[in-house]
N, C-alpha and C positions, 0 to 999 in steps of 0.2 A: 435908168444909170444913174447913179450918183456923183456930182459934179465934186469938182477940186474942193470948191470954196464951202461946199456944206459938210463934206469930208473933213478937212481942215479944221473947220469952228467945231465940230464933234470932238475931234482929237486935242482941241487944243493948241493948235499948231497953226503958223501961218502958211498960204496956200504955197509960197515959193518953199517953204522950208519942205512940204510935205511933196511937192513934186522932186525935189532934189534929193530926198531920204528915199524915195521911191524909185526915182532913177538908179541909185548906188546900191539898191537892194537887188533889182533887176541885173544891172550889170555884174554884180559879184556872183548873183545864178549863174549867168551864164558864164562868165569866165570860170568857175567850179567845174561847169559841165565840160568847156572847152580843155580844161586841163585835165579831167579823166579820160575823155578822148586821146588825148595828147601823151598820158599815161600808157594806155594799152597800147598805141604802135609802138611807143618807145621800148616797153616791156617785148613785144612781138618781134625788134629785130633788134633787140640789146642795143640799141642806140643812144643817144642824149639829144639829138635835134637834129633837123632836115638834112644840115652838111654833113652830119656825120653818118647821117644814110646813103646819103650821095656819095660818099667816100666808100662807104663798104660796099657798094654798087659797082663802083671804078674799078674798086680792087679784087671783085670777082669773089667776096666773102657773101654775098645775099646776089640771086639771078634777077636782073630786071624785071623780066617777065612776074616775079614773084612780089615785085615791089613797087610797079608799076603805077596801080591806083592810089597806092597808100602815101605814096611819095607825093600827090599834090594834094590829097586830103591834109595831110600833113603840113607840107607847107602853108595850104589855106589856115589851117588850126592855128599856125604858131602865129601867121600876119592878123589873124583875128585876136588872137589874146595879146598883142602887143597894141593895137588898136584900142583894146578895152581898158587896159593897164593904164596906157597916156589918159585915157578919157576919166578914168577914177583919178588919176593925180590932181586932174585939172579941178575936179569937183570941187 
């Protein structure tokens, strides 16, 4: 396995710059996957976010038993998306 210093040298980059760019690329790819998963849930239920889903369940537009698992998945996806966005802002 190649080490960071060797790869950075080969790419004419500083090791820290390579690590930062690699991390940024990884996080952007992960964010893209999260957003795709979120999109599927929003389209499935016709909602904008997890709070909207919760409101529709409480109002009786969506049966709780139908959305139970998706609600928690959706909530976790949105939370992870926000964490990744924050990390990317700080890079």
